[in-house]
Backbone as numpy.savetxt, mean C-alpha at the origin, in Angstrom:
# Nx Ny Nz CAx CAy CAz Cx Cy Cz
19.58 -25.31 -4.03 18.76 -24.08 -4.06 19.60 -22.84 -4.06
19.32 -21.94 -5.00 20.08 -20.68 -4.99 19.10 -19.54 -5.18
19.63 -18.31 -5.03 18.85 -17.16 -5.05 18.18 -16.93 -6.37
18.87 -17.30 -7.48 18.30 -17.13 -8.80 17.09 -17.99 -8.92
17.13 -19.26 -8.48 15.91 -20.08 -8.51 14.78 -19.51 -7.69
15.15 -18.95 -6.54 14.09 -18.34 -5.74 13.44 -17.10 -6.36
14.31 -16.36 -7.13 13.80 -15.21 -7.84 12.82 -15.65 -8.91
13.16 -16.75 -9.64 12.26 -17.26 -10.68 10.97 -17.74 -10.01
11.10 -18.45 -8.95 9.89 -19.00 -8.21 8.96 -17.86 -7.81
9.48 -16.82 -7.27 8.68 -15.69 -6.84 7.97 -15.02 -8.00
8.64 -14.88 -9.12 7.98 -14.33 -10.26 6.83 -15.17 -10.83
6.96 -16.50 -10.78 5.90 -17.42 -11.13 4.71 -17.23 -10.23
4.95 -17.15 -8.86 3.95 -16.95 -7.90 3.22 -15.68 -8.13
3.97 -14.61 -8.33 3.38 -13.20 -8.36 2.62 -13.03 -9.69
3.11 -13.64 -10.80 2.43 -13.46 -12.12 1.47 -14.59 -12.48
1.48 -15.62 -11.57 0.62 -16.80 -11.70 0.69 -17.50 -13.02
1.91 -17.47 -13.59 2.17 -18.00 -14.93 3.64 -18.33 -15.17
3.97 -19.46 -15.74 5.32 -19.77 -16.13 5.79 -18.95 -17.35
4.92 -18.77 -18.30 5.25 -18.02 -19.44 5.44 -16.56 -19.16
4.58 -15.96 -18.39 4.71 -14.48 -18.03 6.06 -14.34 -17.22
6.27 -15.25 -16.32 7.51 -15.07 -15.47 8.72 -15.15 -16.39
8.73 -16.05 -17.39 9.79 -16.18 -18.32 9.98 -14.88 -19.18
8.88 -14.28 -19.57 9.02 -13.08 -20.40 9.60 -11.94 -19.49
9.23 -11.87 -18.28 9.72 -10.80 -17.36 11.20 -11.00 -17.14
11.74 -12.17 -17.01 13.14 -12.35 -16.66 13.94 -12.91 -17.84
13.32 -12.85 -19.05 13.95 -13.24 -20.23 14.48 -14.63 -20.31
13.58 -15.61 -19.91 13.83 -17.02 -20.02 12.74 -17.65 -20.73
12.98 -18.79 -21.34 11.93 -19.52 -22.03 11.05 -20.28 -21.00
9.84 -20.58 -21.34 8.94 -21.27 -20.40 9.55 -22.66 -19.97
10.08 -23.48 -20.88 10.71 -24.71 -20.37 11.82 -24.52 -19.40
12.67 -23.44 -19.54 13.74 -23.15 -18.73 13.19 -22.79 -17.28
12.15 -21.95 -17.25 11.47 -21.61 -15.96 10.95 -22.86 -15.34
10.30 -23.74 -16.11 9.66 -24.94 -15.47 10.82 -25.84 -14.97
11.96 -25.90 -15.62 13.12 -26.74 -15.19 13.68 -26.24 -13.89
13.75 -24.89 -13.77 14.18 -24.33 -12.46 13.30 -24.63 -11.32
12.02 -24.54 -11.55 10.97 -24.82 -10.52 11.03 -26.29 -10.14
11.20 -27.15 -11.14 11.30 -28.61 -10.91 12.52 -28.89 -10.07
13.72 -28.26 -10.35 14.89 -28.45 -9.57 14.71 -28.04 -8.17
13.94 -26.92 -7.94 13.72 -26.43 -6.71 12.80 -27.41 -5.86
11.82 -27.92 -6.58 10.92 -28.91 -5.90 11.65 -30.20 -5.51
12.49 -30.65 -6.46 13.31 -31.84 -6.17 14.21 -31.63 -4.95
14.81 -30.44 -4.87 15.71 -30.08 -3.81 14.98 -30.14 -2.41
13.76 -29.56 -2.43 12.99 -29.40 -1.15 12.11 -30.63 -0.86
11.96 -31.45 -1.95 11.05 -32.68 -1.74 9.61 -32.44 -1.60
9.11 -31.43 -2.31 7.67 -31.27 -2.23 7.25 -30.42 -3.40
5.96 -30.48 -3.73 5.37 -29.70 -4.83 5.18 -28.27 -4.36
5.67 -27.31 -5.17 5.51 -25.88 -4.83 4.48 -25.16 -5.63
4.27 -25.63 -6.83 3.30 -24.93 -7.74 2.29 -25.93 -8.12
0.97 -25.57 -8.06 -0.09 -26.40 -8.50 -0.31 -26.20 -9.97
-0.02 -27.23 -10.76 -0.10 -27.11 -12.21 -1.43 -27.60 -12.81
-2.37 -28.00 -11.91 -3.66 -28.46 -12.47 -4.62 -27.39 -12.80
-4.44 -26.21 -12.25 -5.43 -25.11 -12.60 -4.91 -24.31 -13.79
-5.80 -23.38 -14.23 -5.37 -22.51 -15.36 -4.23 -21.56 -14.98
-4.17 -21.22 -13.75 -3.09 -20.40 -13.23 -2.03 -21.15 -12.48
-0.86 -20.67 -12.50 0.18 -21.34 -11.66 0.07 -20.78 -10.30
-0.53 -21.53 -9.37 -0.80 -21.07 -8.03 0.06 -21.90 -7.07
0.58 -21.23 -5.94 1.43 -21.92 -5.03 0.66 -22.93 -4.13
1.25 -24.05 -3.87 0.67 -24.99 -2.86 0.89 -24.41 -1.51
0.44 -25.03 -0.47 0.72 -24.60 0.87 2.25 -24.43 1.16
3.02 -25.43 0.66 4.40 -25.42 0.76 4.99 -24.23 -0.02
4.40 -23.96 -1.17 4.86 -22.87 -2.01 4.59 -21.49 -1.30
3.45 -21.39 -0.66 3.16 -20.21 0.03 4.18 -19.93 1.19
4.58 -21.00 1.88 5.54 -20.87 2.92 6.91 -20.44 2.37
7.25 -21.15 1.31 8.57 -20.84 0.68 8.62 -19.37 0.18
7.50 -18.95 -0.43 7.41 -17.59 -0.99 7.78 -16.54 0.08
7.14 -16.73 1.27 7.46 -15.65 2.32 8.89 -15.66 2.73
9.53 -16.81 2.82 10.96 -16.81 3.14 11.82 -16.36 1.92
11.43 -16.68 0.73 12.14 -16.36 -0.38 12.18 -14.86 -0.60
11.09 -14.13 -0.36 11.03 -12.74 -0.49 12.00 -12.09 0.60
12.06 -12.64 1.75 12.93 -12.12 2.85 14.42 -12.29 2.41
14.68 -13.47 1.83 16.11 -13.73 1.38 16.48 -12.77 0.21
15.56 -12.62 -0.72 15.86 -11.70 -1.84 15.98 -10.25 -1.33
15.19 -9.86 -0.36 15.27 -8.57 0.20 16.67 -8.37 0.91
17.13 -9.36 1.58 18.43 -9.31 2.27 19.59 -9.20 1.13
19.42 -9.89 0.12 20.39 -9.79 -0.95 20.47 -8.41 -1.51
19.24 -7.78 -1.75 19.22 -6.45 -2.26 19.90 -5.50 -1.26
19.58 -5.71 0.05 20.12 -4.87 1.09 21.64 -4.98 1.15
22.15 -6.24 0.90 23.57 -6.42 0.93 24.30 -5.69 -0.27
23.71 -5.83 -1.43 24.22 -5.16 -2.60 24.27 -3.68 -2.49
23.18 -3.11 -1.88 23.12 -1.69 -1.63 24.17 -1.18 -0.64
24.36 -1.97 0.41 25.34 -1.56 1.43 26.75 -1.57 0.84
27.03 -2.61 0.03 28.33 -2.67 -0.62 28.52 -1.49 -1.58
27.47 -1.20 -2.34 27.50 -0.08 -3.29 27.82 1.28 -2.58
27.16 1.38 -1.34 27.31 2.66 -0.56 28.76 2.72 -0.05
29.25 1.51 0.35 30.63 1.47 0.83 31.65 1.99 -0.22
31.31 1.72 -1.46 32.19 2.19 -2.54 31.79 3.61 -3.07
30.88 4.28 -2.32 30.55 5.62 -2.64 29.43 5.74 -3.69
28.64 4.76 -3.90 27.57 4.77 -4.89 26.20 4.54 -4.26
25.18 5.09 -4.84 23.77 4.74 -4.38 23.16 3.99 -5.53
22.99 2.71 -5.30 22.38 1.91 -6.30 21.75 0.67 -5.65
20.92 -0.11 -6.36 20.35 -1.24 -5.81 18.76 -1.22 -5.99
18.12 -2.23 -5.42 16.71 -2.44 -5.44 16.06 -2.16 -4.07
14.90 -1.43 -4.02 14.28 -1.12 -2.81 12.80 -1.43 -2.96
12.31 -2.29 -2.01 10.83 -2.67 -2.08 10.15 -1.91 -0.87
9.25 -1.04 -1.19 8.53 -0.33 -0.10 7.05 -0.52 -0.30
6.28 -0.03 0.70 4.85 -0.24 0.67 4.10 1.07 0.99
2.89 1.13 0.53 2.08 2.29 0.79 0.59 1.95 0.95
-0.10 2.32 1.98 -1.52 2.08 2.03 -2.17 2.93 0.89
-3.43 2.76 0.79 -4.15 3.19 -0.48 -3.86 4.68 -0.77
-3.98 5.59 0.21 -3.81 7.00 -0.13 -2.33 7.36 -0.35
-1.47 7.08 0.58 -0.04 7.42 0.37 0.54 6.65 -0.87
0.08 5.38 -0.98 0.56 4.58 -2.05 0.11 5.02 -3.46
-1.12 5.55 -3.50 -1.69 6.07 -4.78 -1.44 7.50 -5.09
-1.29 8.35 -4.10 -1.24 9.75 -4.35 -0.07 10.57 -3.79
0.76 9.86 -3.02 1.90 10.56 -2.44 3.23 9.95 -2.93
3.45 8.63 -2.67 4.66 8.03 -2.96 5.08 7.95 -4.45
4.11 7.73 -5.41 4.57 7.70 -6.74 5.34 8.87 -7.23
4.95 10.11 -6.91 5.73 11.31 -7.32 7.08 11.33 -6.60
7.13 10.86 -5.34 8.39 10.91 -4.65 9.33 9.89 -5.27
8.81 8.66 -5.58 9.67 7.68 -6.30 10.13 8.17 -7.65
9.32 8.83 -8.40 9.79 9.37 -9.70 10.93 10.41 -9.46
10.76 11.26 -8.51 11.85 12.32 -8.31 13.13 11.64 -7.81
12.99 10.64 -7.03 14.13 9.98 -6.40 14.97 9.16 -7.55
14.17 8.48 -8.33 14.92 7.67 -9.41 15.52 8.55 -10.50
14.97 9.79 -10.65 15.54 10.73 -11.56 16.88 11.21 -11.09
16.91 11.38 -9.74 18.18 11.81 -9.12 19.18 10.69 -9.04
18.63 9.50 -8.86 19.54 8.30 -8.66 19.16 7.20 -9.68
19.53 7.30 -10.94 19.05 6.41 -11.96 19.45 4.94 -11.84
20.40 4.63 -10.93 20.78 3.23 -10.75 19.92 2.58 -9.67
18.85 3.21 -9.23 17.95 2.65 -8.24 16.74 2.03 -8.89
16.30 0.87 -8.49 15.02 0.36 -8.89 14.16 0.21 -7.65
12.94 0.81 -7.69 12.04 0.84 -6.60 10.74 0.10 -6.92
10.38 -0.87 -6.12 9.06 -1.63 -6.25 8.15 -1.09 -5.14
7.04 -0.57 -5.58 6.01 0.01 -4.64 4.84 -0.99 -4.55
4.68 -1.52 -3.38 3.49 -2.40 -3.02 2.45 -1.56 -2.47
1.18 -1.70 -2.97 0.03 -0.88 -2.54 -1.02 -1.86 -1.92
-1.53 -1.52 -0.77 -2.58 -2.39 -0.17 -3.23 -1.57 0.94
-4.14 -2.13 1.67 -4.65 -1.43 2.79 -3.67 -1.40 3.93
-3.89 -0.56 4.94 -2.98 -0.39 6.01 -2.53 -1.74 6.60
-3.47 -2.64 6.91 -3.12 -3.91 7.53 -2.24 -4.77 6.68
-2.43 -4.75 5.39 -1.58 -5.53 4.43 -0.16 -4.99 4.48
0.01 -3.70 4.47 1.36 -3.07 4.48 2.02 -3.38 5.80
1.32 -3.31 6.89 1.96 -3.60 8.16 2.33 -5.12 8.21
1.46 -6.04 7.68 1.77 -7.43 7.68 2.99 -7.71 6.81
3.07 -7.06 5.63 4.19 -7.27 4.73 5.49 -6.77 5.40
5.41 -5.68 6.20 6.54 -5.22 6.90 7.01 -6.18 7.91
6.04 -6.75 8.70 6.39 -7.74 9.68 6.98 -8.98 9.12
6.54 -9.37 7.95 7.10 -10.62 7.31 8.35 -10.36 6.41
8.80 -9.12 6.35 9.95 -8.83 5.67 9.83 -8.78 4.15
8.60 -8.63 3.75 8.32 -8.59 2.23 8.66 -7.18 1.74
8.57 -6.09 2.59 8.97 -4.78 2.27 9.89 -4.27 3.35
10.66 -3.26 3.01 11.62 -2.72 3.98 10.91 -1.73 4.86
9.98 -0.86 4.35 9.21 -0.04 5.14 7.99 0.42 4.44
6.98 1.00 5.13 5.82 1.50 4.45 5.38 2.80 4.91
4.42 3.41 4.29 3.69 4.60 4.69 2.30 4.27 4.84
1.68 4.41 6.04 0.32 3.92 6.22 -0.48 5.03 6.93
-1.79 4.91 6.90 -2.69 6.01 7.51 -3.28 5.68 8.84
-2.59 4.72 9.64 -3.14 4.44 10.90 -2.02 3.90 11.76
-2.15 3.93 13.11 -1.23 3.40 13.98 -1.31 1.86 14.07
-0.30 1.16 14.26 -0.28 -0.26 14.32 -0.30 -0.68 15.85
-1.00 -1.72 16.14 -1.01 -2.26 17.53 0.11 -3.25 17.87
0.93 -3.57 16.81 1.96 -4.50 16.99 3.19 -3.97 17.74
3.58 -4.67 18.73 4.83 -4.24 19.42 6.09 -4.44 18.61
6.02 -5.10 17.50 7.18 -5.36 16.59 7.38 -4.21 15.60
6.42 -3.36 15.56 6.40 -2.25 14.55 6.76 -0.87 15.16
7.62 -0.16 14.51 7.99 1.23 14.86 7.33 2.15 13.89
6.84 3.24 14.35 6.18 4.26 13.49 6.57 5.67 13.87
6.68 6.51 12.77 6.99 7.96 13.00 6.10 8.75 12.10
5.53 9.81 12.65 4.64 10.65 11.91 5.44 11.25 10.70
4.77 11.21 9.53 5.38 11.79 8.32 4.65 13.07 7.95
3.33 13.04 7.84 2.57 14.27 7.56 1.13 14.16 7.89
0.39 15.24 7.99 -1.05 15.26 8.23 -1.81 15.02 6.96
-2.96 14.42 7.04 -3.86 14.22 5.87 -5.15 14.73 6.25
-5.74 15.64 5.46 -7.09 16.14 5.66 -8.17 15.38 5.05
-9.07 14.79 5.77 -10.25 14.12 5.13 -11.50 14.99 5.29
-12.39 14.82 4.26 -13.59 15.59 4.31 -14.67 14.68 3.75
-15.97 15.11 3.99 -17.10 14.45 3.44 -17.23 14.75 1.92
-17.30 13.72 1.14 -17.25 13.91 -0.38 -18.68 13.59 -0.92
-19.22 14.47 -1.69 -20.53 14.32 -2.31 -20.46 14.66 -3.82
-21.40 14.08 -4.62 -21.37 14.32 -6.03 -21.89 15.74 -6.34
-21.64 16.21 -7.55 -22.01 17.60 -7.87 -23.46 17.97 -7.77
-24.33 17.06 -8.02 -25.80 17.34 -7.98 -26.42 17.02 -6.57
-25.61 16.73 -5.57 -26.14 16.45 -4.28 -26.68 17.76 -3.61
-27.67 17.69 -2.79 -28.22 18.91 -2.13 -27.15 19.63 -1.28
-26.06 18.87 -0.90 -25.08 19.63 -0.05 -23.90 20.15 -0.85
-24.01 20.01 -2.12 -22.75 20.29 -3.04 -22.29 21.80 -2.93
-23.22 22.64 -2.46 -22.86 24.02 -2.38 -22.52 24.50 -0.93
-22.55 23.49 -0.05 -22.36 23.79 1.33 -20.79 23.74 1.65
-20.42 24.43 2.75 -19.06 24.41 3.24 -18.90 23.31 4.32
-20.04 23.07 5.04 -19.92 22.14 6.14 -21.30 21.62 6.53
-21.41 20.41 7.17 -22.66 19.89 7.61 -22.54 19.46 9.11
-23.64 19.14 9.75 -23.63 18.70 11.11 -23.36 17.21 11.15
-23.02 16.72 12.32 -22.81 15.27 12.53 -24.12 14.59 12.30
-25.22 15.10 12.81 -26.55 14.48 12.63 -26.87 14.31 11.08
-26.60 15.38 10.30 -26.78 15.19 8.84 -25.99 14.11 8.20
-24.76 13.97 8.72 -23.90 12.89 8.20 -24.44 11.56 8.57
-24.97 11.35 9.79 -25.50 10.09 10.20 -26.76 9.67 9.46
-27.47 10.66 8.95 -28.75 10.36 8.27 -28.56 10.04 6.73
-27.40 10.18 6.26 -27.22 10.07 4.85 -26.61 8.69 4.41
-27.05 8.16 3.26 -26.39 6.87 2.79 -24.93 7.02 2.72
-24.23 6.09 3.38 -22.74 6.19 3.51 -22.05 4.98 3.00
-20.90 5.22 2.24 -20.05 4.13 1.78 -18.79 4.07 2.58
-18.52 2.86 3.13 -17.28 2.69 3.96 -16.20 1.85 3.19
-15.01 1.99 3.65 -13.90 1.13 3.14 -13.83 -0.11 3.97
-13.07 -1.14 3.56 -13.00 -2.35 4.22 -12.35 -2.32 5.57
-12.43 -3.40 6.39 -12.02 -3.32 7.80 -10.60 -3.10 8.01
-9.71 -3.37 7.05 -8.26 -3.23 7.25 -7.74 -1.83 6.87
-8.67 -1.03 6.42 -8.37 0.31 5.86 -8.02 1.34 6.96
-6.96 2.09 6.76 -6.62 3.16 7.59 -7.63 4.26 7.61
-8.20 4.51 6.45 -9.27 5.48 6.34 -10.47 5.18 7.22
-10.92 3.93 7.23 -11.97 3.49 8.13 -11.63 3.62 9.66
-10.35 3.26 9.94 -9.94 3.39 11.32 -9.93 4.85 11.74
-9.56 5.70 10.83 -9.55 7.17 11.16 -10.95 7.73 11.38
-11.91 7.31 10.50 -13.23 7.75 10.64 -13.83 7.31 11.96
-13.59 6.01 12.29 -14.11 5.44 13.53 -13.54 6.24 14.71
-12.28 6.56 14.71 -11.65 7.32 15.79 -12.27 8.69 15.96
-12.46 9.36 14.78 -13.11 10.69 14.81 -14.47 10.66 15.36
-15.27 9.69 14.97 -16.70 9.56 15.46 -16.64 9.25 16.92
-15.73 8.42 17.33 -15.69 7.97 18.77 -15.42 9.22 19.66
-14.59 10.12 19.13 -14.28 11.34 19.93 -15.45 12.17 20.21
-16.56 12.06 19.45 -17.78 12.80 19.75 -18.90 11.97 20.22
-18.63 10.75 20.58 -19.68 9.87 21.14 -20.46 8.98 20.17
-19.90 8.81 18.92 -20.58 7.99 17.93 -19.60 6.87 17.53
-20.16 5.93 16.66 -19.40 4.85 16.05 -19.79 4.67 14.72
-19.08 3.77 13.98 -19.31 3.43 12.60 -20.78 2.81 12.46
-21.20 2.15 13.46 -22.54 1.57 13.53 -23.63 2.60 13.45
-23.30 3.79 13.84 -24.35 4.91 13.76 -24.50 5.47 12.36
-23.58 5.18 11.48 -23.73 5.59 10.05 -24.76 4.79 9.33
-25.35 5.30 8.36 -26.39 4.66 7.51 -25.56 3.96 6.37
-24.81 2.93 6.66 -24.00 2.28 5.74 -24.77 1.52 4.65
-24.52 1.84 3.40 -25.16 1.16 2.29 -24.24 0.27 1.43
-22.94 0.43 1.68 -21.98 -0.36 0.88 -20.60 -0.33 1.54
-19.81 -1.36 1.31 -18.42 -1.47 1.72 -17.61 -1.71 0.48
-16.47 -1.02 0.26 -15.74 -1.21 -0.92 -14.19 -1.25 -0.52
-13.49 -1.98 -1.40 -12.06 -2.31 -1.13 -11.03 -1.37 -1.58
-11.41 -0.29 -2.18 -10.42 0.70 -2.60 -11.05 2.12 -2.60
-10.19 3.10 -2.52 -10.60 4.48 -2.57 -11.25 4.77 -3.95
-10.57 4.28 -5.00 -11.12 4.54 -6.37 -12.59 4.02 -6.52
-12.91 2.82 -5.95 -14.25 2.30 -6.06 -15.26 3.16 -5.27
-14.85 3.64 -4.12 -15.65 4.54 -3.35 -15.82 5.81 -4.12
-14.85 6.35 -4.73 -14.95 7.60 -5.46 -15.90 7.46 -6.66
-15.82 6.33 -7.35 -16.70 6.13 -8.48 -18.14 5.93 -8.07
-18.30 5.21 -6.88 -19.67 5.06 -6.39 -20.33 6.35 -5.90
-19.60 7.28 -5.36 -20.07 8.59 -5.10 -20.49 9.35 -6.33
-19.69 9.28 -7.34 -19.95 9.94 -8.58 -21.36 9.46 -9.24
-21.61 8.15 -8.97 -22.79 7.64 -9.58 -23.96 7.63 -8.56
-23.90 8.32 -7.50 -25.10 8.53 -6.59 -25.34 7.39 -5.67
-24.35 6.48 -5.43 -24.61 5.32 -4.52 -24.62 5.82 -3.06
-24.01 6.88 -2.75 -23.97 7.47 -1.39 -22.87 8.41 -1.26
-22.57 8.85 -0.02 -21.46 9.73 0.26 -20.33 9.04 1.06
-19.26 9.61 1.27 -18.24 9.08 2.12 -17.29 10.17 2.60
-16.36 9.63 3.43 -15.26 10.56 3.93 -14.00 10.04 3.34
-13.30 10.91 2.60 -12.11 10.48 1.91 -10.95 11.55 2.16
-9.77 11.15 1.86 -8.65 12.07 1.81 -8.88 13.08 0.72
-8.55 14.32 0.99 -8.69 15.30 -0.07 -7.59 15.14 -1.14
-6.55 14.42 -0.80 -5.53 14.03 -1.83 -6.13 13.22 -2.91
-7.06 12.33 -2.51 -7.63 11.30 -3.46 -8.61 11.96 -4.38
-9.16 13.07 -4.09 -10.30 13.71 -4.89 -9.96 15.13 -5.36
-8.72 15.46 -5.25 -8.29 16.88 -5.54 -8.65 17.26 -7.01
-8.41 16.35 -7.97 -8.70 16.71 -9.35 -10.26 16.83 -9.53
-11.03 15.94 -9.02 -12.54 15.99 -9.24 -13.18 17.19 -8.55
-12.62 17.52 -7.29 -13.11 18.75 -6.61 -12.81 19.98 -7.40
-11.61 20.04 -7.99 -11.21 21.24 -8.74 -12.04 21.34 -10.02
-12.40 20.16 -10.59 -13.25 20.19 -11.84 -14.68 20.35 -11.54
-15.08 20.27 -10.28 -16.52 20.41 -9.94 -17.36 19.20 -9.99
-16.71 17.97 -10.27 -17.45 16.79 -10.29 -17.82 16.26 -8.87
-16.99 16.69 -7.89 -17.28 16.31 -6.52 -17.15 17.56 -5.64
-17.73 17.52 -4.48 -17.60 18.65 -3.51 -17.05 18.04 -2.19
-16.27 18.85 -1.50 -15.69 18.40 -0.23 -16.23 19.32 0.84
-16.74 18.70 1.94 -17.34 19.48 3.06 -16.74 19.08 4.41
-16.64 19.95 5.31 -16.21 19.70 6.64 -17.46 19.22 7.47
-17.20 18.63 8.69 -18.27 18.30 9.59 -18.08 19.14 10.84
-19.10 19.90 11.17 -18.98 20.84 12.34 -18.73 19.96 13.65
-17.67 20.35 14.31 -17.28 19.71 15.61 -16.61 18.35 15.44
-16.35 17.91 14.30 -15.65 16.65 13.98 -14.29 16.87 13.37
-13.19 16.45 14.04 -11.82 16.60 13.50 -11.53 15.38 12.65
-11.39 15.65 11.35 -11.17 14.56 10.45 -9.73 14.54 9.88
-8.84 15.28 10.57 -7.43 15.28 10.26 -6.78 13.99 10.77
-6.05 13.27 9.96 -5.34 12.17 10.45 -3.84 12.25 10.02
-3.10 11.25 10.35 -1.70 11.31 10.05 -1.24 10.07 9.21
-0.22 10.32 8.41 0.39 9.24 7.72 1.75 8.94 8.47
1.99 7.60 8.61 3.16 7.20 9.44 4.14 6.36 8.60
5.44 6.71 8.75 6.45 5.86 8.34 6.45 4.60 9.20
6.53 3.39 8.65 6.31 2.19 9.34 7.38 1.24 9.01
8.10 0.70 10.01 9.15 -0.28 9.77 9.24 -1.30 10.89
9.99 -2.42 10.69 10.11 -3.48 11.70 11.10 -3.02 12.78
10.63 -3.08 13.99 11.47 -2.54 15.15 12.85 -3.31 15.26
12.78 -4.54 14.87 14.05 -5.43 15.05 14.96 -5.44 13.93
14.56 -4.84 12.78 15.44 -4.89 11.58 15.97 -3.45 11.27
17.28 -3.46 10.98 17.93 -2.26 10.67 17.58 -1.86 9.21
17.26 -0.64 9.00 16.88 -0.20 7.66 18.20 -0.19 6.82
18.01 -0.54 5.53 19.13 -0.60 4.64 19.61 0.78 4.36
20.87 1.03 3.89 21.32 2.31 3.47 20.49 3.00 2.44
20.00 2.19 1.52 19.10 2.71 0.48 17.81 3.15 1.01
17.26 2.41 1.99 15.96 2.83 2.59 16.24 4.19 3.42
17.27 4.31 4.08 17.52 5.52 4.77 17.71 6.70 3.83
18.38 6.44 2.68 18.49 7.53 1.69 17.21 7.96 1.19
16.28 6.97 0.90 15.00 7.32 0.35 14.13 8.04 1.35
14.20 7.54 2.67 13.42 8.17 3.70 13.79 9.58 3.89
15.21 9.89 3.85 15.61 11.25 3.99 15.10 12.12 2.84
15.09 11.53 1.66 14.64 12.25 0.44 13.07 12.53 0.63
12.37 11.50 1.05 10.90 11.60 1.25 10.58 12.69 2.26
11.19 12.71 3.35 10.97 13.76 4.35 11.21 15.22 3.79
12.21 15.38 3.05 12.47 16.68 2.50 11.39 17.08 1.42
10.97 16.07 0.68 9.89 16.42 -0.35 8.55 16.73 0.33
8.27 16.03 1.45 7.04 16.25 2.20 7.04 17.66 2.74
8.17 18.09 3.30 8.29 19.41 3.92 7.94 20.56 2.89
8.17 20.28 1.60 7.99 21.20 0.54 6.40 21.40 0.24
5.64 20.37 0.66 4.21 20.43 0.34 3.41 21.24 1.31
């Protein structure tokens, strides 16, 4: 078993295909299959289920994938450290972002960083807050930026910036010309929530709790797994929601959506840098975090 075989295996799992994995790493499908077979022979168990239309990992394959990603991350960290020792900034960095920072903050930072350091390759993993925290715990990513505090004692977090959330309504809604509404008005309106692992939902729950209410007091009509799906549902009249103003800035500017405050309800939350307490950040991570903090201060 070597790191190259593990790299191939991870690509097959991630792309759910031997042929797509081969295209990505410039190998023929038979060569990819041969490497996976050698890996299975070495470990003495089946890693990929070949009976379905997609190449899906077996239980053993899922276990290997988690360890393989950690080994590959350590390889990247080693190469980066050696490059820095020689006075260069180069290597691969895998980071994570929950829905809002991952979709509306980090991409522009990644672009600016890679323009300044062209020998850097950055992989950005996007998921809800709980996924990013779990990936950090498992060593799948070096650090993340999420919209809620973690309850894990193995996680360290540091405030990065504040995020303003507001009630978002479509342009023809009766409230579209208002600047603010009352909490009672909010509770009486059809409301769309994010899924349970979402930092947005946790922040809304905390804000409501501070004034004596809970999520259960909302008139919830739908639960959706992404900010984009919530935004589209609002546009089509399915209900209203509370979202980051970062996520709807273009629609609000164009007049397709309106953003309102809630009287007496603080909807400001924070984004947090998040990393594993027991793992040292790689030199490349530290360089990117320093760059990220400077860019955030400009905003």
